[in-house]
DRENDO-1510 file (C-alpha; in Angstrom, 1 decimal, always signed):
<recs>
REC; n; res; u; v; w
REC; 1; MET; -13.3; -2.3; +22.2 .
REC; 2; ASN; -15.9; +0.4; +22.9 .
REC; 3; ILE; -16.4; +2.8; +20.0 .
REC; 4; THR; -19.8; +4.2; +20.9 .
REC; 5; GLU; -20.6; +7.6; +21.2 .
REC; 6; PRO; -24.1; +9.4; +21.5 .
REC; 7; LYS; -26.5; +9.1; +18.4 .
REC; 8; PRO; -27.1; +12.4; +16.7 .
REC; 9; ALA; -29.8; +13.2; +14.3 .
REC; 10; ILE; -29.8; +11.2; +11.1 .
REC; 11; VAL; -28.3; +13.4; +8.2 .
REC; 12; ASP; -31.0; +15.0; +6.3 .
REC; 13; TYR; -30.7; +14.7; +2.4 .
REC; 14; ASP; -34.2; +15.8; +1.8 .
REC; 15; THR; -34.3; +19.5; +2.7 .
REC; 16; GLY; -34.3; +22.5; +0.5 .
REC; 17; GLY; -34.2; +20.3; -2.6 .
REC; 18; TYR; -30.8; +18.9; -2.0 .
REC; 19; ASP; -29.6; +16.4; -4.8 .
REC; 20; TYR; -26.8; +14.1; -3.6 .
REC; 21; ARG; -25.8; +13.5; -7.2 .
REC; 22; GLY; -24.5; +17.3; -7.2 .
REC; 23; PHE; -22.0; +16.1; -4.5 .
REC; 24; TRP; -20.1; +14.0; -7.1 .
REC; 25; GLN; -19.8; +16.7; -9.9 .
REC; 26; GLY; -16.0; +17.4; -10.1 .
REC; 27; LYS; -14.9; +14.4; -8.3 .
REC; 28; ASP; -13.8; +12.3; -11.2 .
REC; 29; TYR; -10.6; +10.8; -9.3 .
REC; 30; GLU; -12.7; +9.9; -6.2 .
REC; 31; GLN; -15.1; +8.1; -8.3 .
REC; 32; TRP; -12.4; +6.3; -10.4 .
REC; 33; SER; -10.6; +5.2; -7.3 .
REC; 34; GLU; -13.7; +3.7; -5.7 .
REC; 35; THR; -14.9; +2.1; -9.1 .
REC; 36; HIS; -11.4; +0.5; -9.4 .
REC; 37; ALA; -11.5; -0.9; -5.7 .
REC; 38; LEU; -15.2; -2.0; -5.9 .
REC; 39; ARG; -14.7; -3.9; -9.2 .
REC; 40; VAL; -12.0; -6.1; -7.4 .
REC; 41; ALA; -13.6; -6.3; -4.2 .
REC; 42; MET; -17.2; -7.5; -5.7 .
REC; 43; ARG; -15.5; -10.8; -6.6 .
REC; 44; HIS; -15.1; -11.6; -2.9 .
REC; 45; LEU; -18.8; -11.8; -2.6 .
REC; 46; GLY; -19.3; -14.3; -5.4 .
REC; 47; ARG; -22.9; -14.1; -6.8 .
REC; 48; PRO; -25.2; -13.6; -3.9 .
REC; 49; ARG; -29.0; -14.3; -4.4 .
REC; 50; TRP; -29.9; -11.5; -2.2 .
REC; 51; LEU; -27.6; -8.5; -1.6 .
REC; 52; ALA; -28.4; -5.4; +0.5 .
REC; 53; ASP; -26.9; -1.9; -0.3 .
REC; 54; PHE; -26.9; -0.1; +3.1 .
REC; 55; GLY; -27.1; +3.8; +2.7 .
REC; 56; GLY; -27.0; +3.2; -1.0 .
REC; 57; GLY; -28.2; +6.8; -1.9 .
REC; 58; PHE; -29.5; +7.1; -5.5 .
REC; 59; GLY; -27.9; +3.7; -6.5 .
REC; 60; ARG; -24.4; +5.2; -7.3 .
REC; 61; ASN; -22.7; +1.8; -6.7 .
REC; 62; ALA; -25.4; -0.5; -8.1 .
REC; 63; VAL; -23.5; -0.8; -11.3 .
REC; 64; HIS; -20.9; -2.8; -9.6 .
REC; 65; TYR; -23.5; -5.5; -8.2 .
REC; 66; ARG; -26.5; -5.4; -10.4 .
REC; 67; ALA; -25.1; -7.9; -12.9 .
REC; 68; ARG; -23.6; -10.1; -10.1 .
REC; 69; VAL; -26.7; -10.7; -8.0 .
REC; 70; TYR; -30.2; -12.1; -8.3 .
REC; 71; HIS; -31.8; -9.5; -6.2 .
REC; 72; SER; -30.7; -6.5; -4.5 .
REC; 73; VAL; -32.5; -4.3; -1.9 .
REC; 74; LEU; -31.4; -0.5; -1.8 .
REC; 75; ILE; -31.7; +0.9; +1.7 .
REC; 76; ASP; -31.5; +4.6; +2.4 .
REC; 77; TYR; -33.1; +7.1; +4.6 .
REC; 78; SER; -33.7; +9.7; +1.9 .
REC; 79; ARG; -36.9; +9.9; -0.1 .
REC; 80; ALA; -35.4; +12.0; -2.8 .
REC; 81; ASN; -32.3; +9.5; -3.1 .
REC; 82; LEU; -34.9; +6.5; -3.3 .
REC; 83; THR; -36.8; +8.5; -6.0 .
REC; 84; ARG; -33.9; +9.0; -8.1 .
REC; 85; ALA; -32.7; +5.3; -7.7 .
REC; 86; ALA; -36.1; +4.4; -8.9 .
REC; 87; GLU; -35.6; +6.5; -12.1 .
REC; 88; LEU; -32.1; +5.0; -12.8 .
REC; 89; TYR; -33.1; +1.5; -12.3 .
REC; 90; SER; -36.8; +1.4; -13.3 .
REC; 91; ASP; -36.2; -1.8; -15.4 .
REC; 92; ASP; -34.6; -3.8; -12.4 .
REC; 93; ILE; -37.4; -2.7; -10.1 .
REC; 94; ALA; -40.2; -3.5; -12.5 .
REC; 95; SER; -38.6; -7.1; -13.0 .
REC; 96; GLY; -38.3; -7.7; -9.4 .
REC; 97; ARG; -34.7; -7.8; -9.3 .
REC; 98; MET; -34.2; -4.5; -7.3 .
REC; 99; PHE; -36.4; -3.2; -4.3 .
REC; 100; LEU; -36.1; +0.2; -2.7 .
REC; 101; VAL; -36.6; +0.4; +1.1 .
REC; 102; ARG; -36.6; +3.6; +3.3 .
REC; 103; ALA; -35.2; +2.7; +6.8 .
REC; 104; ASP; -32.9; +3.6; +9.5 .
REC; 105; LEU; -29.6; +1.6; +9.6 .
REC; 106; ASN; -29.9; +1.2; +13.3 .
REC; 107; GLN; -33.3; -0.3; +13.1 .
REC; 108; LEU; -33.8; -2.3; +10.0 .
REC; 109; PRO; -37.1; -4.1; +8.8 .
REC; 110; PHE; -35.5; -7.6; +8.0 .
REC; 111; VAL; -35.3; -10.9; +9.5 .
REC; 112; ASP; -32.0; -12.4; +10.6 .
REC; 113; SER; -29.7; -13.2; +7.7 .
REC; 114; ALA; -32.1; -12.0; +5.1 .
REC; 115; PHE; -29.2; -11.3; +2.6 .
REC; 116; ASP; -26.5; -13.4; +1.5 .
REC; 117; SER; -24.1; -10.2; +1.4 .
REC; 118; GLY; -24.1; -6.6; +1.6 .
REC; 119; VAL; -22.1; -3.3; +0.8 .
REC; 120; VAL; -21.8; -0.1; +2.8 .
REC; 121; ILE; -19.9; +2.5; +0.9 .
REC; 122; ARG; -19.5; +6.2; +2.0 .
REC; 123; VAL; -21.8; +5.8; +4.9 .
REC; 124; LEU; -19.8; +4.8; +8.2 .
REC; 125; HIS; -18.7; +8.4; +8.7 .
REC; 126; HIS; -22.5; +9.3; +9.3 .
REC; 127; LEU; -22.6; +6.6; +12.2 .
REC; 128; PRO; -21.3; +7.6; +15.7 .
REC; 129; ASP; -22.8; +4.8; +17.4 .
REC; 130; LEU; -20.9; +2.2; +15.2 .
REC; 131; ASN; -21.0; -0.9; +17.4 .
REC; 132; ARG; -25.0; -0.5; +17.4 .
REC; 133; THR; -25.1; +0.1; +13.7 .
REC; 134; LEU; -22.5; -2.6; +12.5 .
REC; 135; SER; -24.4; -5.1; +14.9 .
REC; 136; GLU; -27.8; -4.4; +13.3 .
REC; 137; MET; -26.5; -4.3; +9.7 .
REC; 138; GLY; -24.6; -7.6; +10.4 .
REC; 139; ARG; -27.6; -9.1; +12.0 .
REC; 140; VAL; -29.3; -9.2; +8.6 .
REC; 141; LEU; -26.4; -10.7; +6.7 .
REC; 142; GLY; -25.7; -14.3; +6.5 .
REC; 143; ARG; -22.3; -14.5; +4.8 .
REC; 144; SER; -20.1; -11.6; +3.7 .
REC; 145; TRP; -20.0; -7.8; +3.4 .
REC; 146; ILE; -17.8; -5.0; +2.1 .
REC; 147; LEU; -17.2; -2.1; +4.4 .
REC; 148; ASP; -15.7; +1.4; +3.4 .
REC; 149; VAL; -14.3; +2.6; +6.5 .
REC; 150; PRO; -13.1; +6.2; +7.0 .
REC; 151; ILE; -10.0; +6.2; +9.2 .
REC; 152; LYS; -8.5; +9.1; +11.4 .
REC; 153; HIS; -4.9; +7.8; +11.2 .
REC; 154; HIS; -4.4; +7.9; +7.4 .
REC; 155; ALA; -0.9; +9.4; +6.2 .
REC; 156; LEU; -2.2; +12.8; +5.8 .
REC; 157; GLY; -4.1; +12.9; +8.8 .
REC; 158; PHE; -1.2; +11.5; +10.7 .
REC; 159; ALA; +1.0; +14.3; +9.3 .
REC; 160; ARG; -1.5; +17.0; +10.3 .
REC; 161; ALA; -1.9; +15.5; +13.9 .
REC; 162; ALA; +2.2; +15.4; +14.2 .
REC; 163; VAL; +2.2; +19.0; +13.3 .
REC; 164; LYS; -0.2; +19.9; +15.9 .
REC; 165; GLY; +1.2; +17.5; +18.5 .
REC; 166; LYS; -2.1; +15.5; +18.5 .
REC; 167; VAL; -0.7; +12.1; +17.4 .
REC; 168; LYS; -1.8; +10.4; +20.8 .
REC; 169; SER; -5.4; +11.0; +19.6 .
REC; 170; LEU; -4.9; +8.8; +16.4 .
REC; 171; ARG; -4.0; +6.0; +18.7 .
REC; 172; SER; -7.1; +5.9; +20.6 .
REC; 173; ASP; -10.1; +3.7; +19.8 .
REC; 174; ALA; -12.4; +6.9; +20.1 .
REC; 175; PRO; -13.8; +8.2; +16.8 .
REC; 176; HIS; -12.6; +11.7; +15.5 .
REC; 177; GLN; -15.4; +14.2; +15.1 .
REC; 178; THR; -15.4; +16.5; +12.3 .
REC; 179; GLY; -18.1; +18.9; +10.7 .
REC; 180; ASN; -20.6; +20.9; +12.5 .
REC; 181; SER; -22.4; +19.8; +15.7 .
REC; 182; GLU; -25.9; +19.1; +14.3 .
REC; 183; PHE; -24.6; +16.8; +11.6 .
REC; 184; PRO; -21.2; +15.5; +12.4 .
REC; 185; PHE; -18.8; +13.2; +10.5 .
REC; 186; PHE; -16.6; +10.5; +12.2 .
REC; 187; ASN; -13.6; +8.9; +11.3 .
REC; 188; PHE; -12.3; +5.7; +13.1 .
REC; 189; LYS; -9.3; +3.7; +14.0 .
REC; 190; LEU; -9.3; +0.8; +11.6 .
REC; 191; ASP; -8.4; -1.6; +14.4 .
REC; 192; ALA; -11.2; -0.5; +16.6 .
REC; 193; VAL; -13.6; -1.1; +13.8 .
REC; 194; ARG; -12.2; -4.8; +13.2 .
REC; 195; ASP; -12.2; -5.5; +16.7 .
REC; 196; ALA; -16.0; -4.6; +16.9 .
REC; 197; LEU; -16.6; -6.8; +14.0 .
REC; 198; HIS; -14.7; -9.8; +15.5 .
REC; 199; ALA; -16.7; -9.5; +18.6 .
REC; 200; GLN; -19.7; -9.9; +16.6 .
REC; 201; GLN; -18.5; -13.1; +14.9 .
REC; 202; TRP; -17.0; -11.6; +11.7 .
REC; 203; ASP; -13.4; -12.0; +10.5 .
REC; 204; THR; -12.2; -9.3; +8.5 .
REC; 205; THR; -9.3; -8.7; +5.9 .
REC; 206; VAL; -8.2; -5.4; +4.5 .
REC; 207; LEU; -8.9; -5.3; +0.8 .
REC; 208; ALA; -7.7; -2.0; -0.4 .
REC; 209; SER; -6.6; +1.7; +0.6 .
REC; 210; VAL; -8.9; +3.9; -1.3 .
REC; 211; ASN; -8.8; +7.5; -2.6 .
REC; 212; ASN; -4.9; +7.6; -1.7 .
REC; 213; PHE; -4.3; +11.0; -3.4 .
REC; 214; ARG; -7.5; +12.8; -2.3 .
REC; 215; ARG; -8.2; +16.1; -4.0 .
REC; 216; TRP; -5.1; +16.4; -5.9 .
REC; 217; ASP; -7.1; +17.0; -9.0 .
REC; 218; ARG; -8.8; +20.0; -7.4 .
REC; 219; ARG; -5.6; +21.8; -6.7 .
REC; 220; LEU; -4.3; +21.7; -10.4 .
REC; 221; PRO; -5.4; +23.4; -13.6 .
REC; 222; THR; -7.7; +21.5; -15.9 .
REC; 223; LEU; -5.2; +20.8; -18.4 .
REC; 224; ALA; -2.6; +19.6; -15.9 .
REC; 225; VAL; -5.2; +17.4; -14.4 .
REC; 226; LYS; -6.0; +15.8; -17.8 .
REC; 227; GLY; -2.3; +15.4; -18.5 .
REC; 228; LEU; -1.4; +13.8; -15.2 .
REC; 229; SER; -4.5; +11.5; -14.6 .
REC; 230; PRO; -3.2; +8.5; -16.2 .
REC; 231; LEU; -0.1; +8.7; -13.9 .
REC; 232; VAL; -2.2; +9.2; -11.0 .
REC; 233; HIS; -4.5; +6.5; -11.8 .
REC; 234; ALA; -1.6; +4.2; -12.1 .
REC; 235; LEU; -0.1; +5.1; -8.6 .
REC; 236; GLU; -3.5; +4.6; -7.2 .
REC; 237; VAL; -3.7; +1.1; -8.2 .
REC; 238; GLY; -0.4; +0.4; -6.7 .
REC; 239; MET; -1.3; +2.3; -3.4 .
REC; 240; GLN; -4.5; +0.4; -3.0 .
REC; 241; GLY; -2.4; -2.6; -2.2 .
REC; 242; VAL; +0.7; -1.0; -0.6 .
REC; 243; GLY; -1.4; +1.5; +1.6 .
REC; 244; LYS; -3.7; -1.2; +3.2 .
REC; 245; GLY; -4.5; -0.3; +6.7 .
REC; 246; TRP; -2.6; +3.2; +6.8 .
REC; 247; TRP; -2.2; +5.4; +3.7 .
REC; 248; GLY; -5.6; +6.4; +2.3 .
REC; 249; PRO; -8.5; +7.9; +4.1 .
REC; 250; SER; -10.8; +5.1; +3.1 .
REC; 251; GLN; -10.1; +1.6; +3.9 .
REC; 252; PHE; -12.2; -1.2; +2.4 .
REC; 253; LEU; -12.8; -4.3; +4.5 .
REC; 254; LEU; -13.9; -7.7; +3.6 .
REC; 255; ALA; -16.1; -9.1; +6.5 .
REC; 256; LEU; -17.0; -13.0; +6.4 .
REC; 257; ARG; -19.4; -14.3; +9.0 .
REC; 258; GLN; -17.4; -17.1; +11.2 .
REC; 259; LEU; -20.7; -19.3; +11.1 .
REC; 260; PRO; -22.9; -18.5; +8.0 .
REC; 261; GLY; -26.4; -17.9; +9.0 .
REC; 262; VAL; -29.6; -19.1; +7.7 .
REC; 263; PRO; -32.5; -16.6; +6.8 .
REC; 264; ALA; -35.2; -16.7; +9.2 .
REC; 265; LEU; -37.8; -16.2; +6.5 .
REC; 266; ARG; -41.6; -15.9; +7.5 .
REC; 267; ASP; -44.0; -18.6; +6.4 .
REC; 268; LEU; -46.2; -17.9; +3.3 .
REC; 269; ASP; -49.2; -18.3; +5.3 .
REC; 270; GLU; -48.3; -15.4; +7.7 .
REC; 271; LEU; -47.7; -13.0; +4.9 .
REC; 272; GLY; -51.3; -12.1; +3.5 .
REC; 273; GLU; -51.4; -11.0; -0.2 .
REC; 274; PRO; -47.9; -9.4; -0.8 .
REC; 275; GLU; -46.9; -8.5; -4.3 .
REC; 276; ASP; -43.6; -10.3; -4.2 .
REC; 277; PRO; -43.7; -13.2; -1.6 .
REC; 278; ASP; -39.8; -13.8; -1.6 .
REC; 279; PHE; -39.0; -10.1; -0.9 .
REC; 280; SER; -41.9; -9.9; +1.8 .
REC; 281; ARG; -40.8; -13.0; +3.6 .
REC; 282; ARG; -37.4; -11.2; +4.5 .
REC; 283; LEU; -39.1; -8.3; +6.4 .
REC; 284; VAL; -40.4; -7.8; +9.9 .
REC; 285; CYS; -41.5; -4.6; +11.7 .
REC; 286; PRO; -38.3; -2.7; +12.3 .
REC; 287; ALA; -39.8; -1.5; +15.8 .
REC; 288; CYS; -40.7; -4.9; +17.3 .
REC; 289; LYS; -39.2; -7.4; +14.7 .
REC; 290; GLN; -42.6; -9.3; +14.6 .
REC; 291; ALA; -44.1; -10.6; +11.5 .
REC; 292; LEU; -46.0; -8.4; +9.0 .
REC; 293; ARG; -49.2; -9.0; +7.1 .
REC; 294; TRP; -49.1; -7.5; +3.6 .
REC; 295; SER; -51.3; -6.1; +1.1 .
REC; 296; ALA; -50.5; -4.4; -2.3 .
REC; 297; ASP; -49.4; -1.1; -0.7 .
REC; 298; THR; -49.3; -1.8; +3.1 .
REC; 299; ALA; -47.8; -4.0; +5.5 .
REC; 300; HIS; -49.2; -4.1; +8.9 .
REC; 301; CYS; -47.7; -5.3; +12.4 .
REC; 302; ALA; -50.5; -7.1; +14.3 .
REC; 303; ASN; -48.0; -7.0; +17.5 .
REC; 304; CYS; -47.3; -3.2; +17.8 .
REC; 305; GLU; -50.2; -2.0; +15.4 .
REC; 306; ARG; -47.7; +0.0; +13.3 .
REC; 307; GLU; -48.5; +0.4; +9.6 .
REC; 308; TYR; -45.9; +0.8; +6.9 .
REC; 309; VAL; -46.8; +1.9; +3.3 .
REC; 310; ARG; -45.5; +1.8; -0.3 .
REC; 311; HIS; -44.7; +5.2; -1.7 .
REC; 312; GLY; -44.8; +4.7; -5.4 .
REC; 313; THR; -41.6; +2.6; -6.0 .
REC; 314; PHE; -40.2; +2.4; -2.4 .
REC; 315; TRP; -41.4; +1.0; +0.8 .
REC; 316; ASP; -41.2; +3.2; +3.9 .
REC; 317; PHE; -40.2; +1.5; +7.1 .
REC; 318; ALA; -38.4; +4.6; +8.6 .
REC; 319; PRO; -39.5; +5.4; +12.2 .
</recs>
């Protein structure tokens, strides 16, 4: 099924000193809901040697995987997010357990099956050309990943559509666009996303319905929220199972590759003198997917002559 739309500009999290950490202030319930779901979901990934955190921002979700993996790569387009991630996880970066990469998720600088597993949380709503981006992220994964899918046909969305006489639009495979025209947000039909993944040789399972009582805590006085939180948390735990596929606005998927991939690692004699050969062997030029020659602070593509540089703690492979 085709869920492709024209690609807009990438959301800019670097203009005007914006700090994405501020978005999460006052959203304790949403964070609790995701934390519970991810704590359970991560068990399905086992203990990957290499894990990719696509659109990982400032590393908000690294707490859920950093103790479970040998190496992780946090990938984001925002320089500010990556700089803040470097501050949070300086020890992991210094020890070679975590790497930071600036890149476009539609044009990743990694070899096929570079990672065993991956996570993509709070990201898909930025991606209108979802077939393309799913294919590119899936290309660099060899075994499994967890996807947070924002759906348009959740219970509250269905009720709103029924009042407006627009239920038919929820049944179509086309994404639903919200927000402004420059940087819109997209919600999807869950079955359309699963069909797209299946066409790309992934088998999917719905793991949890997440954030099932969204914004409840912003509509009540502080004392009421404090008193009701234990009850709502208990209800959230129950609905993460009962509401799979239809209730909550976020649905967590587990995708398993039908035939596990083998990393197409570069030969060591191709690399030059990289600081970390095991990391560098997994990277290619994002533009032409050819091998890179490395020095301490640059990576050069002999095929298309592009050069990529390291800015402090992160490598910049964005176009």
